[in-house]
C-alpha positions, 0 to 999 in steps of 0.5 A: 500500500505504502512507499515510505514515511519521511520523519520531518523535524522542526525547530530549535532555537539558541539561547537561554532565557537566564544568566548564562553566557555559554558560548558568548565572548563578553568584554567590558568596557566601562560599566557596559559589557558587550559580546562578540559576533564572529562569522559562523564559517570563517570565526572572523569577528563581525563586531561587538554589540551590547549585552543590555541588562535588565535597566537598559531593558527598562529604558527602552520600554519607557521609550516605546510607551512613550510612542504608543499613544500617538502611533495607536491614535493613528488611522489604520490606513496611516499605520498601513502607509508606514508599514508599505514604506517600510516594505519598500525600503527593504527592497531598496536596501536589498542587497544590504539586507542579504550581505548581512544575512549571509554573513551573520547566518552563513547562509547561501545567497539564495536563502538569504533572497527567499527571507526577503521574498517572504517578508515583503509577502508577508509585509504586503498582505498585513498592510492591505488586509490589516485596516480591514481585519482590524476594524470594528466588526459587527456581530449579531443581536439575535432576538434583541433588535433594539440593540447593536453589537460589535467588536473592537480590535484595540492594541495591547500596548508595548509588544516584546518580540523575541526572535530566533537565529535561523531565520533572523529576517522573516522571524523578526519582521513578521510578529513585528509588522502584525503588532505595528499594524494592530497599534502597538509598539514594539521591542525587538530583541534578537537572537545574541547569535544574529544581532546584526540582521535586526539592527540592520532591519531598525536602520531600514525602519528609520530611512522608510520614515518610520516614526521614532521610538515605535520600534526598538531593537535591544541586544544581549543575551537570555538574560536581556529576554528575561527582562523583556519578558518579566518586566510589567513594562511590556504587555505582551510577549511574541516568542520564537524559539526552543520549547524548553525556553518557551516553557519558562516563558509561558510559565512567567507569562502565565503568573504576570497574566501577560498575553503570550504567542509561543511558536516553539520547536517541532518534528514534522512528519512527511507521509508519502503513499505509494501512489504519490508524485514521487520525483515531486516528492523526492525533490518536496523532501530534499529541498524541505530537509536540507534548505537552510541547512536544515535550520528550519522550525518545519523542516523535514527531519534531520540530525547533524553530522559534525564535520568543522563548522559545517554539517554534511547532508544526511539520510538515515534508514535502519531504525526504528520508531523508538530512536531518539532521532524518530522523536525528538526535534534535530537541527541540521540536515538529516532526513530519517526514513522509516517505511509503513504498511497501512494508513493507520500505522503512518498516522500512528508515526506521524503522531508519535512525537511531543511536537505538532507544528507542520506535517506533510502528506502526499498522495494523488488520492486527495480524498485520502490525503485529506482523511489523513490530514485530519488525523495527524495532530499539526498546527499546519498541513501540506498536501503534496508540497512542503513549506508553502503553508508559510508563504500563504499569508492568509493561513494562520501559523502555529503549533499544537501540542509541545510546539507552541501557543497562539498564531500568526498571521491571517486574520487570527495573527492580526488580531492576536496582538489585540485586546478584543473589546465586546460592545454592545449598543441600546438603540431604543432610549426606553427608560428601562428594559423589561427585565430591570427592577421592579420584578413581579409576577406578572412578568415572571409569568411572561418570561415562562410563557416567552421561555416556552415559545422560543426555546421549548 
């Protein structure tokens, strides 16, 4: 019945939420501390960047708070215009961005170009659809024809965005753009592995005419991120990174009753049935497993083979489902392959992981593909494709199980950066409602009869 199941992987993010400086070379200049950024392939020194402490984080949050009122009071279409200018400036400065991403991450030029393409597509979607998605939405009043009802989508305040190193542009710009469109101001804390991309982003934002203090970038390590999460001056957190760190952030935000979006790790299964277009499936598995060196949270599964500062592409076979490589996320160019005999077995293999971010099903029988897809526990699904769900901006993106909480993109993602306020309006102007004081036997009997007539 079946050909094979390629058991895919997903995301891990560098860095600890705490005070550790693992892997960082720290220097002191007066009272200020800095960390080195090295080229990942050549180990060339690219620069020294501030390792900001909690006091510095609070100062930046205060600046963002100061800009919040004026930014949030701008009409939706004006905010969208600012984001459009921001996008166009990224395109103008594209070669600068490509150079920074390649030197900072060790990416191929094509991988950097794909990041910019994805970012611009997402930004264009947000600026185009955002004003409609964030406008007041009328709701039904049911029986109460003398009432009006609508939902308002109000900015939360200052949003802290903590982004990872594997896609330093996409995974920063995405949440930043949605938060800004919703009327929030943003403090972005990038991974200590990739500070230069976010700093370049802030530079481009300034060139585009984005108002001062609406977007701030603050560099540092896990302790800097912890200060951003724990500060009472941040009103929401959006974190992309490892499940272990995400759990810590979730605990802190739960204690503070602070809204949070967590886009965490994954172990994306790719189920290939024997009637699939095998040439396309094989090409999809290779690109999905090896692009960006396999360092993608929705990537087709892999595990690193160390060779200097590089990882050698590897395909692993002849193992069983109980091996760690089949259950735990890996973060390098390794694809695991395991055969299956029945549809039920394929579904069990796909679900035999704590993660649930992306999944892939390949079959020419679309009825079967859709049936299997509904039984695989993942927040996102591709049929006869890989990764394309992420570039479709109208689709919400987010995981289930240990892959996270909340959504970005789509109407759900844009609205996730708002407080939703339900509003009821009286339109009749009566001196009082029928169910207000005083109560009487007559009212009680009337409502009994109304209940029987309407609901009995």
